N, C-alpha and C positions, 0 to 999 in steps of 0.2 A: 504494500500500500504506500501511496505517496504521502508526503506531509499534508498536502491539501485534503486528501480523503480522510486522513486521520483527524484533522482539525474539524472537518464537517461532522464526523461521527461523534467526536468528543463533545462538541458544542451542542449537538442534538440531545445526547444523553444527559449532559449537564442541565439542559432546560427541561428534561423529562418529557420529551416529545417523540412522537413516532415519525417515521419518514413521511407518512400521509399528512401529519400536522404541518411539517416543514414545507412540504409541497404546496399545501393550501396557502400557507403564509407567503410563499414566493410566487403564487399564481400559476403553478405547474401541476401536472399529474404526478401521483406518487411514483410511477414507473420512470418518468423523466428525471425527477430528483434522484431517485435511486441509482440511476446510471452515473450520476456525478459522484455520489458517495461510494459507489463500488468501483470507481476508477475507469469506467468505460468512456466517459466524456470529460473533456477539459473545457473550462469556462471560456467563453468568447468575450471580446470587448463589450458586447451588448449586455452580458449578465454579470460581469465582474462586480458592478456596484451592488447588486442584490446579495451576492455572497459576502462582500466586504461588510455590508451592514449586518448580515446574519452573524458573521464571525467577530464583529466588533473590532475590525482592523481597517487600516487605510487601503484604498484601492492599489496604491503603488506597492505597499507591503505584500498584498495578496498577489499581485502580478509577479513580483520577485519570487515568491514561494512557488508559484505555478511554473514559472520559467526555469527555476533551479531544478524542480522535480522533473520537468520534461527533458532537460539536458542530461540528467543522470540516466533516464530510461533509454535515451538514444545510444549511450555508450555500452 
Protein backbone atom coordinates (compact mmCIF):
# COMPACT_ATOMS: atom_id res chain seq x y z
CA UNK A 1 0.00 0.00 0.00
CA UNK A 2 1.12 3.52 -0.71
CA UNK A 3 1.37 6.25 1.89
CA UNK A 4 -1.68 7.89 0.31
CA UNK A 5 -3.88 4.79 0.63
CA UNK A 6 -2.68 4.22 4.18
CA UNK A 7 -3.56 7.81 5.02
CA UNK A 8 -7.05 7.43 3.57
CA UNK A 9 -7.77 4.28 5.52
CA UNK A 10 -6.31 5.65 8.75
CA UNK A 11 -8.33 8.88 8.51
CA UNK A 12 -11.54 6.97 7.70
CA UNK A 13 -11.09 4.64 10.67
CA UNK A 14 -10.10 7.56 12.89
CA UNK A 15 -13.41 9.20 12.02
CA UNK A 16 -15.24 5.88 12.56
CA UNK A 17 -16.73 5.98 9.09
CA UNK A 18 -17.37 3.35 6.45
CA UNK A 19 -16.18 3.61 2.87
CA UNK A 20 -19.80 4.34 1.93
CA UNK A 21 -19.92 7.21 4.45
CA UNK A 22 -16.79 8.79 2.99
CA UNK A 23 -18.00 8.25 -0.57
CA UNK A 24 -21.25 10.02 0.25
CA UNK A 25 -19.30 12.90 1.85
CA UNK A 26 -17.15 13.25 -1.27
CA UNK A 27 -20.09 12.91 -3.68
CA UNK A 28 -18.97 9.57 -5.11
CA UNK A 29 -20.16 5.97 -5.14
CA UNK A 30 -18.67 3.63 -2.53
CA UNK A 31 -17.05 1.59 -5.32
CA UNK A 32 -15.35 4.67 -6.77
CA UNK A 33 -13.98 5.78 -3.39
CA UNK A 34 -12.89 2.21 -2.62
CA UNK A 35 -10.75 2.15 -5.74
CA UNK A 36 -8.71 5.04 -4.29
CA UNK A 37 -8.38 3.50 -0.83
CA UNK A 38 -7.39 0.15 -2.35
CA UNK A 39 -4.74 1.77 -4.54
CA UNK A 40 -6.35 1.19 -7.94
CA UNK A 41 -6.74 4.90 -8.70
CA UNK A 42 -4.45 7.87 -8.19
CA UNK A 43 -6.11 11.25 -7.56
CA UNK A 44 -6.23 13.65 -10.46
CA UNK A 45 -5.83 17.42 -10.20
CA UNK A 46 -9.63 17.63 -10.28
CA UNK A 47 -10.09 15.77 -6.99
CA UNK A 48 -6.88 16.56 -5.07
CA UNK A 49 -8.78 19.26 -3.17
CA UNK A 50 -11.44 16.83 -1.92
CA UNK A 51 -8.81 14.45 -0.59
CA UNK A 52 -6.73 17.26 0.93
CA UNK A 53 -9.76 18.52 2.85
CA UNK A 54 -10.67 14.99 3.95
CA UNK A 55 -7.10 14.31 5.11
CA UNK A 56 -6.75 17.79 6.63
CA UNK A 57 -3.53 18.58 4.77
CA UNK A 58 -2.58 21.10 2.09
CA UNK A 59 -3.03 20.28 -1.58
CA UNK A 60 0.71 20.73 -2.21
CA UNK A 61 1.58 18.31 0.62
CA UNK A 62 -0.86 15.76 -0.77
CA UNK A 63 0.51 16.14 -4.31
CA UNK A 64 4.02 15.57 -2.95
CA UNK A 65 2.91 12.39 -1.14
CA UNK A 66 1.16 11.08 -4.27
CA UNK A 67 4.08 11.92 -6.57
CA UNK A 68 6.61 10.33 -4.19
CA UNK A 69 4.49 7.17 -3.94
CA UNK A 70 4.09 6.98 -7.72
CA UNK A 71 7.83 7.37 -8.31
CA UNK A 72 8.62 4.50 -5.92
CA UNK A 73 6.11 2.20 -7.65
CA UNK A 74 7.73 2.87 -11.04
CA UNK A 75 11.15 1.61 -9.88
